[in-house]
N, C-alpha and C positions, 0 to 999 in steps of 0.2 A: 984794329980799326976803331977810330973814335966813334963812340956811341953816346951822343948827348942825352937821349931819353933814359938810357940805363944809368948814366951818371946822375941825372936829376932824381931818378927813382931811388938810387942809393942814398942820396942826401935826404930825401923825404922820409925813407924808412928810418934813417938814423934819428930824425927829429921825432917821429911818431913813437918809436920804441925806446928812445933815450939810450941809444948805444952809439959807439964810435965806429966809423968805417965798416959797416956790415959787408960781408963777403957774399955777393949775390952770385949764385951758381945756377946756370941755366938748366932747366928741366924740360922735358919734351913738351912741345906746344901742341896746338890743334890746327884746325882748318881756318881759324879766324885770324885777325890781326893781333890778337893778344899774345903776349909772351909771359912765361912764368919763370920765376927765379926762387930758389930755396936759400934761406939764410937761418942762422942760429941766433938765439937770444935767450940768455939765462938757461942754457943747456936744453932748450926746446927749439924745435924746428918750425918754421913758418914759410909761407909762400908769398912773395911779392909779385904783383901782377902789373904789367905794363899794358894798358888797354886804351889806345888812343881814342879820345872822345869823338873825333870826327868819323871813326869807323865802328865804334862799339857803343851799345846802349847799356852803360854801366848802372844806371838807375834801375833798369829792368833786371839786370843781373842780381843786384842786391835785394830788390823787393821780392823777386821770385824765390830767392834763397830763403828769405824770411817766411814766405808763404809755405814752402815745402817743410821747413823746420817746424813750423807751427802744427803741421800734420804728422809729426814724429818721423820724418824721413831724415836719413843721415846725409847731410850736405856740408860743404865747406862753410865755416863760420866767418862772417865778415867782421874784422876787428877794426880796420880803419879804411876810409875811402875818401878820395879827393876827386869829385866829379869833374871839376874844371880841368885838372891836369890828366885825368885818366889813370890814377895810381890807386892800387888796392892792396891791402894786406889781409890774407885769409889764413885759416888754419891749414895745417899740412896733413892731408889724408894718406900720404905715402906714395908708393910707386906701383902698387899691384893692380894693374888693370885686369878686369875679368877675362879679357881675351887671352892673356898669357896663361891663365890658370885653367881654362876650359879643356876638358877631355871628354871622350865618349862616355866614360864611366860617371863623371861627376856632373854632366850637363843637366840631367833631370833635377838634381838638387839645387843647383845654382839658378836654373830657370824658374823653378818653383818659387824661390826667394825673389827673383825678379818679377814674377807675377804678383807677389804680395805688394811690392813697391808700385807696380803699375795699377793695380786695383785701388790702392791707397790714393794715388794721384788722380785717378778717374772719379773718385768719390768726393774730391774737393769741389765745393760749390763754385761755379764759374759764371761770371757775367762780364760783359764788356766794361761795365762801370768799375769792375774790380781791377782794371789795369791790363788785362789780357786782350789782345786783338783777336778778331775772328779770322780763321783760316778761310778766307772768302774766295769767290770765283776769280777775282782779279789776281790774288796772290798765287792761286793754283795754276792759272794760265801763264803767269810770268815765270814760274818755276819750270813749266814744261817748255817754255821758249828757250831756256838754257840749253836744252838738248839740240835744238836747231842751230843756235848761235855758236856754241862752243864745241859740241861733239861732232856735228855734221859739217858745219862750214869751216870752223877753225882747225879741228883735228883731222878730219877726213877730206876736206876740200870738196864737199858735196853741196851743190846748190840745188834746191828743190824747185820743180816746175809747178805750174798752176794746179795740175791734177793732183800732184803729191801734196800741195798745200791744202787741198780739199780733204784728202785722207787724214792729214794731221788735224785739221779743224774738227772733223767728226770724231776722231779718236780722243782728242783732248776734251771735247765736250762730254763724251761718255764718261771719261774718268773724273772730270770735275763734278758732274751731276751725281755720280755714285758717292763721291766724297761728301758732298753737301747734304745728301739725304740721309746719311748715317747719323745716329745719335751723336751729339757734340759734347765733348768732355775736355778736361785739361789734357793738353798734348805737349809732351816734352819736345818733340820734333827731331830728336837725334838719340833715341833711346836704344843703344846698342852696346856691344861688349867693350868698346873703347871709352865709353862714358859711364861705365859702372866700375867702381873700384872696391877692392877687398881691404877692409880696415884690419888693424891688428887684432880686433876681436872677431874677425871673420864675418862681419856684417858687410852687406853691399851698400856703398855710398853712391849718390847720384851727382854727376858733374855736368857742366856744359849745357845748362838748362835755360840760358838767358833768352832764347828765341821761342820760349813756350807760347802757345796760343790756345784758343778755344777751337777745337777741330774734331775730325772724325775719330770714332772710337777705335778703329783698327789700325790707325797710323803708327802708334808706338809699338804695337804688337808685331806688325810686319817688319818694322825696323829691327826688332830684336831677333825674330825667328828667321828672317831672310836678311841677315846681317851682311853688309858688303865686305866684311873682313874675315868671315868664317862661314863655311857652308855645311849644312847638315842634310842627311838623307831625307827624301820626301816623306817617308813613313814617320820619321820622328817629328818633322814639322807638322804633319797632319795630326799626330797625336797631341802635340803641345797646343796646337790651335784649338782642337776639340776641348782639351782640358780648360783652357782659358775661357772659351765661350761658356762652358758650364759654370765656372766659378763666377764670371761676370754676370751671368744670368741669375745665379743664386743671390748675388749681391744687389740685384735689382738695378744694375747700371744700364741695362737695355732689356728689350723684350724680343729680340730678333730670333728667328729660327736658325738652326745651324747652317742650313743651305744658304740663307740670305747673308749670314755673318761670314761664311767662307767665301762667297762671291765678293763681298765688300772687301775682305782681307786681300784676296788676289788682285782685285782692281786697284786697291790702294797701293799695293806693292808695285804694280806696273807704273802707276803715276810716280811713286817715289824713285824707282830705279831709273826711269827715263830722265827724271830731273838730275839724279846723282851722276849719270854719265856726263851731263853737261857741267856739273859742278867740279868733278874730278879734272876735267879738261881745263876749266877756268882756273883752277888752282895751279895747274902747270903753267899755262901761258900767261896769265895775268899776274899771279902771285908768286911765281918762281918756286913752286912746291911740286917737283916732278914725282915725288914718291907715291902720289895717289894714282898715277897711271897704271901701276901694277895691279890695281884693284878693278880696272875696267873689265877684264874677262869675266870675273864672277858676276859683276853687276849686269853685264850684257846677257849672261846666261839666264839670270832671273827675268829679264825683259822678254827674252825669247820663250821661256817656259810658259809664261802667262799669255803672250800673244799667240802662241800655238794652241793654248787650251780653250780659248773662247772664240766662237765664230764671229763675234762682233768686231774682232781685230784682225780679220783675215787680210784686208787690204794693207793694213799697217805691217803685218807680218811679212807679206809679200815684198813690201818696200825694204824691210830689213834684209830679207834674203837676197834680193836682186841688186840693191843699190849699196847697202852698207857692208854686208859680209865680204864681198870681193875686195874691199879696201882694208879689212881688219886682218892683221897678221895672225892673230890668235884664232881666226876662223879658217885659215888656209889649210 
C-alpha cells in the first residue's frame, strides 16, 4: 500500500545522512501516532521517526531528551529533526524492552536500577518556565473523563444516571485533590517496563518521555510497580514501595510519612488506572490498535483493589460491582 509519509521520510533520511535509498524497516511502535523505522548507515544502526506534527509535540520530545541527558540519564540522542514535517533521526537503543527481561529473580535488581533513574528525574529542578506544564486539576479531570467516554459508554454501552454522575464527581475530586497536594516533581507520565530499555552495556535507558510534566511524586512509581503489562504479588509491591519511600526521603525529595506516601501512591494508582481503562479503549476504537484490549483485565483489577481498600470509594466500588462487572467478560 502506498505510504507517502514513509516515502518522504526515506528521502529526508537520505538527505540528512548523505546515503542513497535507505531501507526503512518498521520496528514496534507505541500508543501514539509516531512510527519508528530502523535503517543502516556506515555499518551503524539508527532510528527514523515519523511523528506527524499535528498530533505530536516534537519540540517537547527533543527538549526533554536534552534535559534528561544533561542529568546523566540514558535516552535516545537526537541527530536530526524537522519540526515542520515531523521527521526525526535518533540513535538506536536496540530492541530489549525491560518487560521481556523481567523475572521474579531479577526484578529486585532491575527495579533498584529503575529507582535510581526515578530519583534522578525527581531531583531535576522543575518550573513551569522551564517548559514543563503542570499536571493540573483540568488535566487530571480530563483524563478521568476518558473512563466514562471510552470505557463505559463506548466499550460497555453504559450510560450513567445523575446519581452516578455525583458519585463520579466526588470520586474524581478526591483523586485530583490527592494528586495536587503531593510534592510536585518531574513526572515522566509513562514510566513502566515498556518504556525502559536494556542497552548493550546492560544499563536501563528511558524512552517515550515527551509528555513529561510537573506533577505528583508517586505518579511514576505507581506506573512502574503497578504496571499495566506485568503484575507482581502485593507483598513485593509493598516492599518496593517502602524502599523507594525511604530512598526518596533520604534524598530529601519529600518529607512524607510512609502512611501518607502509601495512601498517595494507592490513590494515584487508582486515578491512573481509571484513566488507562479509557485510553486502552480509545486506542482500540479511535486508533485501530486492538492489542491494548488484552490489558484491560489487569488494569481493572488494579482499580478494584484500591476501590475495595479505602472506604472513601465505597460508592464508586459499588458502581463497578453492580453496573460494570456484569458487562465484563473477564469478570464473569
